[in-house]
N, C-alpha and C positions, 0 to 999 in steps of 0.2 A: 504494500500500499506506501501511496506518494500523497504526503496532506502538503501543498507550499510547500516543496522540494526538501519536506525533511523527507528521506525513507523510514518506515518501517515494518525489524521484521520481527515476527509474534513463534519466539522458539516454545515449545511443548517440550517440559520436564518431568514429570509423572504427579498421578491423579488429580487435584486441580490446579497443580500450578503450574504458570508458562512464568517465560523470560520475556518482554518488549524490548526492542532498541530502538531509540530514534537518536538516526544518524542525518544531521545537518549542520547550519550554517546560525549561530545566536541561544543556543541552546543553554537553560541551564536553570539545577536538579532543583532550586527551592522553589520547591511546589508543595503544597498541600492531597494528600491521599485521597483516593477515591470507596476504601471502604470503609462501610461505617459500623465495623466491628462487631454487628448487631442480626440475624435473623431478622426473616420477612422484613428487609430495614430498605427503603430507598437509597443507593447508590450518592456518593456528596460526589458538590461537586468539588473539580479539581482547582484550588486556590494559588493563589502567586502567595509569596511568600516575602519578596523584594522584589522592586519594581522594574530587578532585567528579566526577568520573571516569566513576565507576558508572554510573549510569544510562547514560550514553551507549555505552557498553564494552554492556550488557544488552541494550542496544536495537540494537547494527551486530549481535550474536552473536543478537538473536535473529532479523535481518534474512535471513543467512548460511542461517540455518537454513530458514529459508522459499524462500530462493534456490533452492539443494540439491535442496528436494524438487519448485519447479514443475522445474527443468533436468532429473532424473534421467534421461530420454526421452530427452536429447538427446548425442548425442555428434561431435563431441568437446569440442563446449561443455558441457559437463553439470554447471559449479559456477564462482561467481565468487569474483575473490580483491580484497581491499582494501586497498589506501597510501595514503598522503599527506593524512590525515586534517586539517583544516583548516577554519576560516573564511574570512574575504574582509580575504585582507589588501592593508591602508591603501600607499601605498606613494605618496614622492612622484610625480609628475610627470616626464616628459623633458622637459617643456617647460617646466618651473620650473626645475627644476636645473639644466639644459642651454641654454636657451634654443633650441629645437629646433625644428621640424615633420617630427617621426618618424613616422613609415610603417614600416607589417607587410608583407611580400608574402611567406606560407606555407599550402601546399598542406596541411598540417596542420591539425590544427581547436587542438589542446591547444597548440602554436606561438600560433596567431592569438586563444587566452582568454592567454595570456600577454601579449602585446602590448596587449592594453586591459589588461591589470591595471595596468602604466606607461604609462599613457598615447596610446601608441599610436596612430596609423588603419588601422584593417585594411579593405584593399581586395581586392576577387575577385580570385582569381588562377587557372587552369588546375591541370591537375595532375603537368603536368613541368617539366623543369627550364626548356628551350626558352621554357615559355610564361611560369616566375614572371621568363626576362629581359625576357621582350618585356613582361611589363604593368608589371617597375620600367623599362623607355624610352618607356614609353607614359605616364607619371607623370612623369618626371625632373624639367619643371618647377615639382610642385608640389609640393614635395618637399625638405627638406634632411639628410636622413638619413634610411638604405634597411635595412630591417632584411630581410636572404632570409637565407629560411632550405631548406634541403636538409633531408630525411626520411633516406632509403632508403641513404646511406650507412651511418649508424650500422643499420637498419633488416637489411641485408645483416651486421655484425658480429656481431649476434645472432641471427643462423640462422645464422655461420661461416660462410659465403660470403666466400670469398676476392675470388676473381675479379671477382665482380657488384659488389663494393666500389669493387675497383677503374674499374673499367666508369663507377660513377657517377662517380668520383671525374676521369674524363677525361672525360664528358662537363661536369662544372664546368671545368672548364678550357678547353673550347673557345668557354669563354661570354668570359673572364675579357678579351677587348678589347672587348668589347663595354662595360665599366664604361670602359676605358681614353680609347675612341672619345669616349664622354661625356665627358670628361675632368675627371671626379670627382676630386677633389681629396684622398683616400685612400679607400685600398685597406683593409679587414683580411678576412681569411681564418680560419676559425678554428673549435673548436666547442667545446661545451660540458664534454662528457666524452668522452675515448677508449674507443673499442667495439673493440678488438683479436679477429680474426676466430679464431685461436688458441681465445681463454678464449669465446668467444660468448658476450661480457656487459659492465656496464662496468667499469674499470677505473681505476686510482687513478693511472697513468701520466701522466704529467705530457701540456697538450696543441699543440700547435705553433703556433704563433701568427706570419703572415705581417702585416706592417705594410709597406705602399707611398704616397709622397707625394714631394713636388717635396722633403721637408728633413730625408728618412731621409739620416745617412751609412751610405755602404757599409759591408760588412760580407765577411767574407767566406762566406757560403753562396751556393749556386746552384739551391736547389733546395728546394720546399717540401717537406721530408718530418721525422722523429721527430732523424734520426742528424746534415744538416744545420743541422737550429733548435737543435740545443745549440752547435755553434759561434758563432749568431748574437748582431746587437749587443745585441736585448733582451737577454737572459740568462731565465736564470728572474723569474717576479714575478710575484702573483692578479693573477688575474683580478679582482681589483677595482679595481685600477688602469687597467687597459685603456683606460676612456669618457678616462681624463684624459689616456694616449699620444694616443689622435684626435682630441680637440678638439685639446691643439697642435701635431701634423702639418694640424691644417686650419685654425691662426693664429686659433683662437678665445679663446682664453687671455687673460688678463691676463699684463703684462711681466712675466719673471720673474728675480725676487729687486729687492732695491734701485736 
């Protein structure tokens, strides 16, 4: 699609997600989303958050209007919602910052894309938990940092399906011994946000973190759950500090102090 000399590409991801690329002159990403974050609610109009973004707003809203016309006979996917406008970020890569050789093992395309942005190698894997852990085992000697992502715990949380979310977590539990048998220096289990099944959506609640290494001091937490983590030795800390804790427990930091 071309709107006012702006070329537009729609790229399928998986399930309901897709990416839209707007390519043209004078486009600024400083705009609002059209997603109302509620079911059975009209999409929002995209608004400019700065004067320079007026052209982007015009193009994006015209794209949405055309998409609505094209999809009008389809059900239930008869509309598009746009959120997360951005240009490609330029992050310092993990190999430069942490001197690591990182790899991403993720079945969901969005997380493979995010991994590439921070310089991870992305390798092909299967769509289920067993296949992801098998991929880790096969590639264990080729890398020294593994990002293994499990999507369905979040998906079932958003669906409000508590029982299925529990089953996914139990499946992951079964494969934790795979990591200890490999002799992994540090194991971390956590998430990027909470998705309580009761809320059927992302929430503000603190995210539990499990960190295991030979150098961890024991604490009183005996299980991995929100209530147990409140008494854990890590306490509550910003997620931006997690990599420093991982590196420290892998004995990959310089001497602490003078």
